[in-house]
Residue frames as a rotation matrix with the C-alpha (Angstrom) as fourth column:
ALA 1
-0.005 -0.998 0.067 -63.07
-0.490 0.060 0.869 20.63
-0.871 -0.029 -0.490 118.46
ALA 2
-0.388 -0.125 0.913 -64.12
0.514 0.794 0.326 18.32
-0.765 0.596 -0.244 115.64
LYS 3
0.619 0.778 -0.105 -66.11
0.329 -0.378 -0.865 20.91
-0.713 0.501 -0.491 113.68
PRO 4
0.332 -0.531 -0.780 -63.06
-0.772 -0.627 0.098 22.43
-0.541 0.570 -0.618 111.83
LEU 5
-0.703 -0.611 0.364 -61.97
-0.329 0.734 0.594 18.88
-0.630 0.298 -0.717 110.84
ARG 6
-0.079 0.777 0.624 -65.41
0.622 0.528 -0.578 18.15
-0.779 0.343 -0.525 109.45
ARG 7
0.718 0.262 -0.645 -65.22
-0.236 -0.780 -0.580 21.40
-0.654 0.569 -0.498 107.46
LEU 8
-0.228 -0.918 -0.325 -61.82
-0.783 -0.025 0.622 20.30
-0.579 0.396 -0.713 106.14
ALA 9
-0.656 0.021 0.754 -63.14
0.213 0.964 0.158 16.85
-0.724 0.264 -0.637 105.13
ALA 10
0.418 0.903 0.102 -66.17
0.483 -0.126 -0.866 18.48
-0.769 0.412 -0.489 103.40
ALA 11
0.549 -0.294 -0.783 -63.84
-0.590 -0.799 -0.114 20.92
-0.592 0.525 -0.612 101.50
ALA 12
-0.589 -0.798 0.128 -61.61
-0.510 0.491 0.707 18.06
-0.627 0.351 -0.696 100.39
ASP 13
-0.283 0.589 0.757 -64.68
0.607 0.721 -0.334 16.17
-0.743 0.365 -0.562 99.01
ARG 14
0.727 0.548 -0.413 -65.84
0.084 -0.669 -0.739 19.36
-0.681 0.502 -0.532 97.18
LEU 15
0.091 -0.785 -0.613 -62.40
-0.768 -0.447 0.458 19.87
-0.634 0.429 -0.644 95.70
GLY 16
-0.647 -0.333 0.686 -62.42
0.036 0.885 0.464 16.33
-0.762 0.325 -0.561 94.35
MET 17
-0.002 0.754 0.657 -65.56
0.880 0.313 -0.356 17.14
-0.474 0.578 -0.664 92.32
ASP 18
0.761 0.353 0.544 -65.07
0.556 -0.787 -0.267 20.91
0.334 0.506 -0.795 91.61
VAL 19
-0.204 -0.959 -0.198 -61.75
0.968 -0.167 -0.188 22.70
0.147 -0.230 0.962 91.59
ASP 20
-0.570 0.071 0.818 -63.62
0.090 -0.985 0.148 26.01
0.817 0.158 0.555 91.58
ALA 21
0.300 0.696 -0.652 -65.31
0.755 0.245 0.608 25.19
0.583 -0.675 -0.453 94.86
PRO 22
0.762 0.008 0.648 -65.28
-0.247 -0.921 0.302 28.01
0.599 -0.391 -0.699 97.46
PRO 23
-0.311 -0.944 -0.113 -62.07
-0.213 0.185 -0.959 28.23
0.926 -0.274 -0.258 99.59
LEU 24
0.104 0.281 -0.954 -62.05
0.812 0.530 0.245 26.86
0.575 -0.800 -0.173 103.12
PRO 25
0.809 0.204 0.551 -62.77
-0.112 -0.867 0.485 29.58
0.577 -0.454 -0.679 105.78
GLU 26
-0.179 -0.956 -0.233 -59.47
0.344 0.161 -0.925 30.40
0.922 -0.245 0.300 107.53
THR 27
0.176 0.330 0.927 -60.93
-0.744 -0.572 0.345 30.57
0.645 -0.751 0.145 111.01
GLY 28
0.899 0.208 -0.385 -60.73
0.078 0.790 0.608 28.74
0.431 -0.577 0.694 114.29
PRO 29
0.747 -0.660 -0.087 -57.70
0.113 -0.003 0.994 27.85
-0.656 -0.752 0.073 116.39
ARG 30
0.269 -0.719 -0.641 -54.27
-0.776 -0.556 0.298 28.88
-0.570 0.417 -0.707 115.02
GLU 31
-0.603 -0.524 0.602 -53.44
-0.134 0.810 0.571 25.29
-0.787 0.263 -0.558 113.89
MET 32
0.033 0.733 0.679 -56.69
0.738 0.440 -0.511 25.02
-0.674 0.518 -0.527 111.94
GLN 33
0.746 0.124 -0.654 -56.09
-0.219 -0.882 -0.417 28.48
-0.629 0.454 -0.631 110.32
ARG 34
-0.239 -0.923 -0.302 -52.68
-0.753 -0.020 0.658 27.32
-0.613 0.385 -0.690 109.11
THR 35
-0.602 0.069 0.795 -54.22
0.294 0.946 0.140 24.10
-0.742 0.318 -0.590 107.85
ALA 36
0.505 0.850 0.152 -56.96
0.542 -0.175 -0.822 25.96
-0.672 0.498 -0.548 106.00
GLN 37
0.519 -0.412 -0.749 -54.42
-0.591 -0.806 0.034 28.38
-0.618 0.425 -0.662 104.52
ALA 38
-0.613 -0.774 0.158 -52.29
-0.459 0.512 0.726 25.42
-0.642 0.373 -0.670 103.25
PHE 39
-0.239 0.634 0.736 -55.42
0.612 0.686 -0.393 23.71
-0.754 0.356 -0.552 101.87
ASN 40
0.749 0.562 -0.351 -56.46
0.143 -0.654 -0.742 26.92
-0.647 0.506 -0.571 100.00
ARG 41
0.087 -0.788 -0.609 -52.95
-0.771 -0.441 0.460 27.40
-0.631 0.430 -0.646 98.62
MET 42
-0.711 -0.275 0.647 -53.01
0.056 0.895 0.442 23.76
-0.701 0.351 -0.621 97.36
GLN 43
0.190 0.899 0.395 -56.40
0.655 0.183 -0.733 24.35
-0.731 0.398 -0.555 95.77
GLY 44
0.663 -0.055 -0.747 -55.05
-0.369 -0.892 -0.262 27.53
-0.651 0.449 -0.612 94.07
ARG 45
-0.436 -0.874 -0.214 -52.04
-0.665 0.152 0.731 25.65
-0.607 0.461 -0.647 92.64
ILE 46
-0.531 0.294 0.795 -54.24
0.511 0.859 0.024 22.85
-0.675 0.419 -0.607 91.29
LYS 47
0.566 0.824 -0.035 -56.54
0.453 -0.346 -0.821 25.34
-0.688 0.449 -0.570 89.68
THR 48
0.378 -0.517 -0.768 -53.62
-0.669 -0.726 0.160 27.17
-0.640 0.453 -0.620 88.07
LEU 49
-0.689 -0.646 0.329 -52.24
-0.276 0.653 0.705 23.95
-0.671 0.395 -0.628 86.69
ILE 50
-0.167 0.735 0.657 -55.66
0.727 0.542 -0.421 22.98
-0.666 0.407 -0.625 85.25
ASP 51
0.717 0.433 -0.547 -56.14
0.031 -0.803 -0.595 26.50
-0.697 0.409 -0.589 83.73
ASP 52
-0.058 -0.834 -0.549 -52.68
-0.764 -0.317 0.562 26.39
-0.642 0.452 -0.619 82.16
ARG 53
-0.739 -0.192 0.646 -53.33
0.158 0.883 0.442 22.93
-0.655 0.428 -0.622 80.73
THR 54
0.288 0.929 0.234 -56.73
0.638 -0.003 -0.770 24.05
-0.714 0.371 -0.593 79.35
LEU 55
0.583 -0.135 -0.801 -55.02
-0.465 -0.864 -0.193 26.99
-0.666 0.485 -0.567 77.55
MET 56
-0.507 -0.861 -0.048 -52.34
-0.574 0.296 0.764 24.73
-0.643 0.415 -0.644 76.17
LEU 57
-0.557 0.386 0.736 -54.91
0.495 0.865 -0.080 22.23
-0.668 0.319 -0.673 74.92
GLY 58
0.561 0.765 -0.317 -56.97
0.259 -0.526 -0.810 25.04
-0.786 0.372 -0.493 73.40
ALA 59
0.163 -0.640 -0.751 -53.85
-0.805 -0.526 0.273 26.14
-0.570 0.560 -0.601 71.38
MET 60
-0.770 -0.477 0.424 -53.22
-0.197 0.810 0.553 22.60
-0.607 0.342 -0.717 70.31
SER 61
-0.081 0.852 0.518 -56.77
0.597 0.458 -0.659 22.15
-0.798 0.256 -0.545 69.19
HIS 62
0.682 0.296 -0.669 -56.63
-0.219 -0.790 -0.573 25.24
-0.698 0.537 -0.474 67.06
ASP 63
-0.225 -0.870 -0.439 -53.30
-0.822 -0.072 0.564 24.22
-0.523 0.488 -0.699 65.48
LEU 64
-0.736 -0.055 0.674 -54.45
0.096 0.978 0.185 20.65
-0.670 0.201 -0.715 64.76
LYS 65
0.321 0.926 0.198 -57.73
0.496 0.014 -0.868 21.83
-0.807 0.377 -0.455 63.18
THR 66
0.488 -0.201 -0.849 -55.78
-0.612 -0.773 -0.169 24.24
-0.622 0.602 -0.500 60.95
ILE 67
-0.635 -0.771 -0.047 -53.51
-0.614 0.466 0.637 21.43
-0.470 0.433 -0.769 59.76
LEU 68
-0.485 0.537 0.690 -56.48
0.458 0.828 -0.324 19.14
-0.745 0.159 -0.648 59.11
THR 69
0.567 0.725 -0.391 -58.16
0.080 -0.520 -0.850 21.87
-0.820 0.451 -0.353 57.10
ARG 70
0.038 -0.670 -0.741 -55.05
-0.884 -0.368 0.287 22.26
-0.465 0.645 -0.607 54.94
LEU 71
-0.832 -0.311 0.460 -54.93
-0.143 0.921 0.363 18.48
-0.536 0.236 -0.810 54.44
ARG 72
0.041 0.928 0.370 -58.64
0.503 0.301 -0.810 18.51
-0.863 0.219 -0.454 53.43
LEU 73
0.606 0.170 -0.777 -57.93
-0.437 -0.745 -0.504 21.20
-0.664 0.645 -0.378 50.81
ARG 74
-0.418 -0.851 -0.318 -54.97
-0.836 0.223 0.502 19.22
-0.356 0.475 -0.805 49.40
THR 75
-0.590 0.223 0.776 -57.06
0.152 0.975 -0.164 16.11
-0.793 0.021 -0.609 49.26
GLU 76
0.488 0.853 -0.187 -59.46
0.013 -0.222 -0.975 17.82
-0.873 0.473 -0.119 46.85
MET 77
0.311 -0.454 -0.835 -56.58
-0.886 -0.456 -0.082 18.02
-0.343 0.765 -0.544 44.38
ILE 78
-0.579 -0.460 0.673 -56.15
-0.268 0.887 0.376 14.23
-0.770 0.037 -0.637 44.14
ASP 79
-0.490 0.378 -0.785 -57.21
-0.865 -0.103 0.490 13.08
0.104 0.920 0.378 40.66
ASP 80
-0.771 0.215 -0.600 -57.99
0.082 0.967 0.242 9.45
0.632 0.137 -0.763 41.56
ASP 81
0.036 0.892 0.450 -61.64
-0.600 -0.341 0.724 9.44
0.799 -0.296 0.523 42.86
GLU 82
0.642 0.261 -0.721 -61.16
0.263 0.808 0.527 6.36
0.720 -0.528 0.450 45.03
GLN 83
-0.270 -0.848 -0.456 -57.96
0.845 0.019 -0.535 7.61
0.463 -0.530 0.711 46.64
ARG 84
-0.641 0.123 0.758 -59.52
-0.173 -0.985 0.014 11.03
0.748 -0.122 0.652 47.14
GLU 85
0.397 0.907 0.141 -62.46
-0.430 0.048 0.901 9.55
0.811 -0.418 0.409 49.00
LYS 86
0.472 -0.294 -0.831 -60.24
0.689 0.711 0.140 7.30
0.550 -0.639 0.538 51.15
ALA 87
-0.621 -0.783 0.039 -58.03
0.606 -0.511 -0.610 10.28
0.498 -0.355 0.791 52.05
ALA 88
-0.369 0.552 0.748 -61.06
-0.481 -0.802 0.355 12.40
0.795 -0.229 0.561 52.96
GLN 89
0.663 0.637 -0.394 -62.40
-0.048 0.561 0.826 9.60
0.747 -0.529 0.402 55.17
ASP 90
0.031 -0.720 -0.693 -59.07
0.871 0.359 -0.335 9.27
0.490 -0.593 0.638 56.96
ILE 91
-0.790 -0.372 0.488 -59.07
0.159 -0.892 -0.423 12.98
0.592 -0.256 0.764 57.64
ASP 92
0.124 0.915 0.383 -62.64
-0.517 -0.270 0.812 12.85
0.847 -0.299 0.440 58.96
ASP 93
0.649 0.058 -0.759 -61.70
0.439 0.786 0.435 9.94
0.621 -0.616 0.485 61.27
MET 94
-0.410 -0.882 -0.231 -58.61
0.764 -0.194 -0.615 11.83
0.498 -0.429 0.754 62.43
GLN 95
-0.589 0.217 0.779 -60.65
-0.285 -0.957 0.051 14.95
0.756 -0.192 0.625 63.25
VAL 96
0.563 0.826 -0.036 -63.16
-0.317 0.255 0.913 12.95
0.763 -0.503 0.405 65.35
MET 97
0.442 -0.486 -0.754 -60.35
0.772 0.635 0.043 11.22
0.457 -0.601 0.656 67.25
VAL 98
-0.639 -0.711 0.294 -58.48
0.469 -0.663 -0.583 14.56
0.609 -0.235 0.757 67.84
GLU 99
-0.249 0.607 0.754 -61.63
-0.546 -0.731 0.408 16.30
0.800 -0.310 0.514 69.14
ALA 100
0.751 0.520 -0.407 -62.47
0.002 0.615 0.789 13.30
0.660 -0.593 0.461 71.38
ALA 101
0.126 -0.801 -0.585 -58.98
0.862 0.380 -0.335 13.17
0.491 -0.462 0.738 72.77
LEU 102
-0.725 -0.393 0.566 -58.76
0.159 -0.895 -0.417 16.92
0.670 -0.212 0.711 73.44
SER 103
0.187 0.871 0.453 -62.18
-0.526 -0.301 0.795 16.86
0.830 -0.387 0.402 75.08
PHE 104
0.721 0.045 -0.692 -61.09
0.418 0.769 0.484 14.00
0.553 -0.638 0.535 77.34
LEU 105
-0.234 -0.928 -0.291 -57.82
0.868 -0.065 -0.492 15.67
0.437 -0.368 0.820 78.28
ARG 106
-0.601 0.074 0.796 -59.49
-0.142 -0.990 -0.014 19.05
0.787 -0.121 0.606 78.89
GLY 107
-0.776 0.438 -0.454 -62.08
0.624 0.424 -0.657 17.41
-0.095 -0.792 -0.603 81.15
ASP 108
-0.771 0.490 0.406 -64.87
-0.149 -0.759 0.634 19.51
0.619 0.429 0.658 79.51
GLN 109
0.082 0.913 -0.400 -67.46
0.353 0.349 0.868 17.70
0.932 -0.212 -0.293 81.57
ALA 110
-0.170 -0.210 -0.963 -65.90
0.983 0.031 -0.180 19.01
0.067 -0.977 0.201 84.83
ASN 111
-0.966 -0.254 0.057 -66.37
0.252 -0.967 -0.035 22.65
0.064 -0.020 0.998 83.82
GLU 112
-0.270 0.942 0.197 -70.22
0.043 -0.193 0.980 22.37
0.962 0.274 0.011 83.82
PRO 113
-0.636 0.059 0.769 -71.78
-0.725 -0.388 -0.569 23.60
0.265 -0.920 0.290 87.08
VAL 114
-0.875 0.353 -0.331 -73.57
0.426 0.886 -0.184 21.11
0.228 -0.302 -0.926 89.30
SER 115
-0.654 0.727 0.211 -77.29
-0.742 -0.671 0.014 21.63
0.152 -0.148 0.977 89.60
LYS 116
-0.416 0.608 0.677 -80.49
-0.282 0.622 -0.731 19.84
-0.865 -0.494 -0.087 90.45
LEU 117
-0.502 0.260 -0.825 -81.88
-0.848 0.038 0.529 17.69
0.169 0.965 0.202 87.61
ASP 118
0.456 0.739 0.497 -84.43
-0.675 0.651 -0.348 14.94
-0.580 -0.176 0.795 86.97
ILE 119
-0.631 -0.771 -0.083 -82.19
-0.653 0.471 0.593 12.05
-0.418 0.428 -0.801 85.93
ALA 120
-0.340 0.579 0.741 -85.31
0.349 0.809 -0.472 9.91
-0.873 0.098 -0.478 85.22
ALA 121
0.746 0.602 -0.284 -86.66
0.037 -0.464 -0.885 12.37
-0.664 0.650 -0.369 82.65
LEU 122
0.130 -0.800 -0.585 -83.10
-0.885 -0.360 0.295 12.82
-0.447 0.480 -0.755 81.22
THR 123
-0.709 -0.460 0.535 -82.71
-0.266 0.876 0.401 9.06
-0.653 0.142 -0.744 80.76
ARG 124
0.051 0.838 0.543 -86.17
0.489 0.453 -0.745 8.58
-0.871 0.304 -0.387 79.25
ASP 125
0.716 0.114 -0.688 -85.47
-0.405 -0.736 -0.543 11.39
-0.568 0.667 -0.481 76.71
LEU 126
-0.304 -0.917 -0.257 -82.20
-0.847 0.138 0.513 9.77
-0.435 0.374 -0.819 75.75
VAL 127
-0.606 0.118 0.787 -83.82
0.155 0.988 -0.029 6.34
-0.780 0.104 -0.617 75.29
ALA 128
0.480 0.877 0.030 -86.54
0.278 -0.119 -0.953 7.89
-0.832 0.466 -0.301 73.16
ASP 129
0.463 -0.403 -0.789 -83.94
-0.766 -0.631 -0.127 9.56
-0.446 0.663 -0.601 70.92
PHE 130
-0.635 -0.771 0.049 -81.90
-0.657 0.573 0.490 6.41
-0.406 0.279 -0.870 70.45
ALA 131
-0.294 0.605 0.740 -85.05
0.216 0.796 -0.565 4.32
-0.931 -0.006 -0.365 69.85
LEU 132
0.560 0.560 -0.610 -85.85
-0.419 -0.443 -0.792 6.34
-0.715 0.699 -0.013 66.73
ASN 133
0.406 -0.450 -0.795 -82.85
-0.876 0.057 -0.479 4.87
0.261 0.891 -0.371 64.87
ALA 134
-0.290 -0.542 0.789 -82.14
-0.767 0.624 0.147 1.70
-0.572 -0.563 -0.597 66.84
ASP 135
-0.328 0.129 -0.936 -82.02
-0.741 0.579 0.340 -1.59
0.586 0.805 -0.095 64.97
SER 136
-0.648 0.051 -0.760 -82.68
0.401 0.871 -0.283 -3.54
0.648 -0.488 -0.584 68.14
ALA 137
0.477 0.871 -0.115 -85.30
0.501 -0.162 0.850 -3.30
0.722 -0.463 -0.514 70.88
LEU 138
-0.718 -0.672 0.180 -84.69
0.276 -0.512 -0.813 -0.62
0.639 -0.534 0.553 73.50
SER 139
0.387 0.899 -0.206 -86.64
0.477 -0.003 0.879 -0.21
0.789 -0.438 -0.430 76.73
VAL 140
-0.674 -0.594 0.439 -86.44
-0.111 -0.507 -0.855 1.79
0.731 -0.625 0.276 79.89
ASP 141
0.345 0.732 -0.588 -87.85
0.524 0.370 0.768 1.15
0.779 -0.573 -0.255 83.38
GLY 142
-0.668 -0.592 -0.450 -87.83
0.688 -0.264 -0.676 3.19
0.282 -0.761 0.584 86.56
PRO 143
-0.086 0.673 -0.735 -89.56
0.731 -0.458 -0.506 6.01
-0.677 -0.581 -0.452 88.48
GLU 144
0.582 0.433 0.689 -91.22
0.788 -0.510 -0.345 8.83
0.202 0.743 -0.638 86.59
ARG 145
0.711 -0.270 0.649 -89.15
-0.224 -0.962 -0.154 11.38
0.666 -0.036 -0.745 88.60
LEU 146
0.663 -0.534 -0.525 -85.84
0.749 0.455 0.482 11.16
-0.019 -0.713 0.701 90.34
VAL 147
0.861 -0.289 0.418 -84.04
-0.185 -0.944 -0.272 14.42
0.474 0.157 -0.866 91.27
VAL 148
0.511 -0.809 -0.292 -80.31
0.850 0.424 0.312 14.37
-0.128 -0.407 0.904 91.83
GLN 149
0.613 -0.515 -0.599 -77.38
-0.343 -0.857 0.386 16.86
-0.712 -0.031 -0.702 91.98
GLY 150
0.153 -0.571 0.807 -75.44
0.713 0.629 0.310 16.54
-0.685 0.527 0.503 88.70
ARG 151
-0.529 -0.400 -0.748 -74.16
-0.341 -0.707 0.620 18.03
-0.777 0.583 0.238 85.46
PRO 152
0.426 0.890 0.161 -76.95
-0.272 0.296 -0.916 17.66
-0.863 0.346 0.368 82.87
VAL 153
0.631 -0.191 -0.752 -74.86
-0.772 -0.057 -0.633 17.76
0.078 0.980 -0.183 79.73
ALA 154
-0.472 -0.879 0.064 -72.13
-0.873 0.456 -0.176 15.56
0.126 -0.139 -0.982 81.14
LEU 155
-0.433 0.385 0.815 -74.64
-0.355 0.759 -0.546 12.99
-0.829 -0.525 -0.192 82.42
LYS 156
0.669 0.684 -0.289 -76.43
-0.487 0.110 -0.866 12.99
-0.561 0.721 0.407 79.11
ARG 157
0.274 -0.667 -0.693 -73.16
-0.886 0.106 -0.452 12.24
0.375 0.737 -0.562 77.39
ALA 158
-0.664 -0.589 0.460 -72.12
-0.732 0.638 -0.239 9.51
-0.152 -0.496 -0.855 79.86
ILE 159
-0.115 0.729 0.675 -75.51
-0.221 0.643 -0.733 7.69
-0.968 -0.233 0.088 79.82
GLY 160
0.708 0.339 -0.620 -75.66
-0.631 -0.092 -0.770 8.14
-0.319 0.936 0.149 76.03
ASN 161
-0.205 -0.899 -0.387 -72.31
-0.958 0.266 -0.111 6.45
0.202 0.348 -0.915 75.68
LEU 162
-0.730 -0.053 0.682 -73.49
-0.387 0.853 -0.349 3.42
-0.563 -0.518 -0.643 77.62
ILE 163
0.316 0.910 0.270 -76.70
-0.172 0.335 -0.926 3.09
-0.933 0.246 0.262 75.63
GLU 164
0.589 -0.124 -0.798 -74.91
-0.804 -0.185 -0.565 3.52
-0.078 0.975 -0.209 72.30
ASN 165
-0.569 -0.822 -0.012 -72.33
-0.821 0.569 -0.035 0.87
0.036 -0.011 -0.999 73.25
ALA 166
-0.471 0.426 0.773 -75.05
-0.217 0.793 -0.570 -1.58
-0.855 -0.436 -0.281 74.30
LEU 167
0.631 0.759 -0.159 -76.99
-0.299 0.049 -0.953 -1.12
-0.716 0.649 0.258 71.07
ARG 168
0.363 -0.551 -0.751 -73.88
-0.927 -0.132 -0.351 -1.28
0.094 0.824 -0.559 68.89
TYR 169
-0.552 -0.782 -0.288 -72.32
-0.723 0.621 -0.302 -4.38
0.415 0.041 -0.909 70.47
GLY 170
-0.928 0.130 0.349 -75.10
-0.179 0.665 -0.725 -6.07
-0.327 -0.735 -0.594 72.44
GLY 171
-0.713 0.700 0.028 -78.34
0.327 0.297 0.897 -5.74
0.620 0.649 -0.441 70.46
GLU 172
0.319 0.946 0.055 -81.50
0.350 -0.172 0.921 -5.70
0.881 -0.274 -0.386 72.50
THR 173
-0.733 -0.678 0.046 -81.01
0.315 -0.398 -0.862 -3.28
0.603 -0.617 0.505 75.40
SER 174
0.468 0.867 -0.171 -82.81
0.594 -0.166 0.787 -2.40
0.654 -0.470 -0.593 78.60
VAL 175
-0.598 -0.587 0.545 -82.17
0.028 -0.696 -0.718 0.62
0.801 -0.414 0.433 80.83
THR 176
0.394 0.673 -0.625 -83.24
0.694 0.228 0.683 0.45
0.603 -0.703 -0.377 84.49
LEU 177
-0.482 -0.440 0.758 -83.05
-0.148 -0.812 -0.565 3.39
0.863 -0.385 0.327 86.95
ARG 178
0.531 0.708 -0.466 -83.78
0.427 0.251 0.869 3.09
0.732 -0.660 -0.170 90.68
GLN 179
0.390 -0.345 0.854 -83.02
-0.754 -0.652 0.081 4.63
0.529 -0.675 -0.514 94.06
ASP 180
0.410 -0.373 -0.833 -80.46
0.451 0.876 -0.170 2.66
0.793 -0.306 0.527 96.05
GLY 181
0.093 -0.280 -0.955 -80.24
0.970 -0.191 0.151 4.19
-0.225 -0.941 0.254 99.54
GLU 182
0.367 -0.009 -0.930 -78.73
0.112 -0.992 0.053 7.63
-0.924 -0.124 -0.363 99.11
LYS 183
-0.712 -0.670 -0.210 -77.44
-0.185 -0.109 0.977 6.76
-0.677 0.735 -0.046 95.65
VAL 184
0.494 0.773 -0.397 -79.05
-0.699 0.082 -0.710 6.25
-0.517 0.629 0.581 92.26
LEU 185
-0.377 -0.578 0.723 -78.37
-0.017 0.785 0.619 3.02
-0.926 0.222 -0.306 90.38
LEU 186
0.387 0.391 -0.835 -78.48
-0.818 -0.272 -0.506 3.12
-0.425 0.879 0.214 86.58
GLU 187
-0.263 -0.453 0.852 -78.19
-0.014 0.884 0.467 -0.23
-0.965 0.111 -0.239 84.74
VAL 188
0.269 0.254 -0.929 -77.78
-0.937 -0.152 -0.313 -0.59
-0.221 0.955 0.197 81.03
ALA 189
-0.190 -0.224 0.956 -78.10
-0.205 0.961 0.185 -4.32
-0.960 -0.161 -0.228 80.11
ASP 190
0.100 0.209 -0.973 -77.88
-0.992 -0.049 -0.112 -5.99
-0.071 0.977 0.203 76.68
ASN 191
0.814 0.243 0.527 -77.84
-0.226 0.969 -0.098 -9.44
-0.535 -0.039 0.844 75.11
GLY 192
0.555 -0.672 -0.490 -74.39
-0.735 -0.120 -0.667 -9.25
0.390 0.730 -0.561 73.65
PRO 193
0.434 -0.486 -0.758 -71.45
0.196 0.873 -0.448 -11.72
0.880 0.046 0.474 74.13
GLY 194
0.972 -0.076 -0.223 -70.14
0.206 -0.189 0.960 -9.81
-0.115 -0.979 -0.168 77.16
ILE 195
0.458 -0.877 0.145 -66.60
-0.646 -0.440 -0.624 -8.93
0.611 0.192 -0.768 78.12
PRO 196
0.268 -0.404 -0.875 -64.09
0.470 0.847 -0.248 -11.40
0.841 -0.345 0.417 79.56
GLU 197
0.890 0.155 -0.428 -63.43
0.455 -0.269 0.849 -10.76
0.016 -0.951 -0.310 83.26
GLU 198
0.043 -0.969 -0.244 -59.70
0.856 -0.090 0.509 -10.03
-0.515 -0.230 0.826 82.63
GLU 199
-0.653 -0.280 0.703 -60.69
0.663 -0.660 0.353 -7.13
0.366 0.697 0.617 80.29
LEU 200
0.348 0.924 -0.157 -63.35
0.895 -0.278 0.349 -5.56
0.279 -0.262 -0.924 82.47
GLU 201
0.462 -0.298 -0.835 -60.91
0.434 -0.746 0.506 -2.93
-0.774 -0.596 -0.215 83.75
LYS 202
-0.591 -0.753 0.290 -59.02
0.594 -0.164 0.787 -2.57
-0.545 0.638 0.544 80.47
VAL 203
-0.142 0.594 0.792 -62.06
0.954 -0.131 0.270 -1.25
0.264 0.794 -0.548 78.65
PHE 204
0.854 0.425 -0.299 -61.90
0.501 -0.827 0.255 1.92
-0.139 -0.367 -0.920 80.74
GLN 205
-0.134 -0.948 -0.289 -58.39
0.556 -0.314 0.770 2.66
-0.821 -0.058 0.569 79.68
PRO 206
0.381 0.251 -0.890 -58.30
-0.447 -0.792 -0.415 5.66
-0.809 0.556 -0.190 77.17
PHE 207
0.006 -0.318 -0.948 -58.06
-0.998 -0.058 0.013 4.47
-0.059 0.946 -0.318 73.52
TYR 208
-0.862 -0.229 0.451 -58.49
-0.250 0.968 0.014 0.74
-0.440 -0.100 -0.892 74.43
ARG 209
0.072 0.882 -0.465 -60.91
-0.993 0.018 -0.120 -0.99
-0.098 0.470 0.877 72.03
ARG 210
-0.094 -0.004 0.996 -61.91
-0.169 0.986 -0.012 -4.62
-0.981 -0.169 -0.093 72.01
GLU 211
0.809 0.317 0.495 -62.91
0.440 0.232 -0.868 -4.10
-0.390 0.919 0.048 68.36
THR 212
0.150 -0.945 -0.290 -59.44
0.395 -0.211 0.894 -3.66
-0.907 -0.249 0.341 66.89
SER 213
0.161 -0.027 0.987 -60.16
0.986 0.058 -0.159 -2.62
-0.053 0.998 0.036 63.31
ARG 214
-0.586 -0.272 -0.763 -60.25
0.392 -0.920 0.027 1.15
-0.709 -0.283 0.646 64.25
ASN 215
-0.738 0.439 0.513 -63.04
0.487 -0.181 0.855 1.42
0.468 0.880 -0.080 61.68
ARG 216
-0.910 0.387 0.146 -65.45
-0.408 -0.779 -0.477 4.21
-0.071 -0.494 0.867 62.58
GLU 217
-0.188 0.897 -0.399 -68.32
-0.706 0.160 0.690 2.06
0.683 0.411 0.603 61.29
THR 218
0.279 0.241 -0.929 -67.67
0.238 0.920 0.310 -0.71
0.930 -0.308 0.199 63.81
GLY 219
0.196 -0.244 -0.950 -66.26
0.978 0.115 0.173 1.16
0.067 -0.963 0.262 66.77
GLY 220
0.986 0.127 0.104 -65.45
0.118 -0.989 0.095 4.52
0.115 -0.081 -0.990 68.30
SER 221
0.397 -0.874 0.280 -62.24
-0.458 -0.453 -0.765 6.15
0.795 0.175 -0.580 69.37
GLY 222
0.013 -0.376 -0.927 -61.91
0.594 0.749 -0.295 4.07
0.805 -0.546 0.232 72.56
LEU 223
-0.887 -0.385 0.257 -62.71
0.061 -0.648 -0.759 6.95
0.458 -0.657 0.599 74.86
GLY 224
-0.109 0.966 0.235 -66.46
-0.281 -0.257 0.925 6.55
0.953 0.035 0.299 75.47
LEU 225
0.596 0.297 -0.746 -66.18
0.495 0.596 0.632 4.38
0.633 -0.746 0.208 78.61
SER 226
-0.438 -0.804 -0.403 -63.27
0.864 -0.253 -0.435 6.41
0.248 -0.539 0.805 80.01
LEU 227
-0.755 0.242 0.609 -65.32
-0.152 -0.969 0.196 9.60
0.638 0.056 0.768 79.66
ALA 228
0.261 0.961 -0.094 -68.40
-0.167 0.141 0.976 8.04
0.951 -0.239 0.197 81.17
ARG 229
0.340 -0.149 -0.928 -66.57
0.832 0.507 0.224 6.70
0.437 -0.849 0.296 84.24
ASP 230
-0.754 -0.657 -0.010 -64.81
0.596 -0.677 -0.432 10.07
0.277 -0.332 0.902 84.72
ILE 231
-0.441 0.692 0.571 -68.16
-0.300 -0.713 0.633 11.89
0.846 0.108 0.523 84.59
PHE 232
0.546 0.710 -0.445 -69.70
0.132 0.452 0.882 9.56
0.827 -0.541 0.153 87.20
ARG 233
0.050 -0.614 -0.788 -66.71
0.954 0.263 -0.144 9.72
0.295 -0.745 0.599 89.53
ARG 234
-0.859 -0.342 0.380 -66.66
0.263 -0.933 -0.245 13.49
0.438 -0.110 0.892 89.46
LEU 235
-0.089 0.888 0.450 -70.19
-0.628 -0.401 0.667 13.29
0.773 -0.223 0.594 90.81
ASP 236
-0.456 -0.185 0.870 -69.16
-0.870 0.298 -0.393 10.99
-0.187 -0.936 -0.297 93.65
GLY 237
0.715 0.673 0.191 -70.42
-0.577 0.722 -0.382 7.93
-0.395 0.163 0.904 91.72
ASP 238
-0.461 -0.852 0.246 -68.70
-0.482 0.474 0.737 5.16
-0.745 0.221 -0.629 89.72
LEU 239
0.520 0.497 -0.694 -69.09
-0.853 0.332 -0.402 2.89
0.031 0.802 0.597 86.67
């Protein structure tokens, strides 16, 4: 009697992480068949909404990039060298922010299929890449191999965002990876000033930045932590 309910609960969990998950089998007692049919119709509607939004954002991305290209061409016609360089920098900053915002809204990281991966090797490779250009000490500790189910490109982006933030704002950084029961715990620690407790949740809001100058040299677009948390949550984790 409980088996169809367990299938429904499992299907709901899958849907939360992958809208393209297989539909729920419409079998069992009549009531469960109707429930499965309603669940599958709901999943279909959600997928249609997401597909429509993706198409709309794709069109927006194309149009915005076209306008930015035109602005870039007009910038070249500015006679004053200093003003021309400032205008070109503003356009570069705008393009980075537009692409980051569209990527966040599209949920690009959710379209990558889930597969087995060695998160220990992925993390060590990331640390090695960052260490090449880091101005502060960067270390990593943890098992040599730790296989999980995940999205490699998305996880690389999320973990990379955390390491980049730590190095930029906190200086000396250590990355620790370990098994924690059925979960994996990834800790990125630094020696920076920290974040006031009342702002710990605010930093996950899209476009929120504690560094308020909006200068690309001193801060990003304010989407890094939002993207990272979204990636982990879509894999049944959290940040």
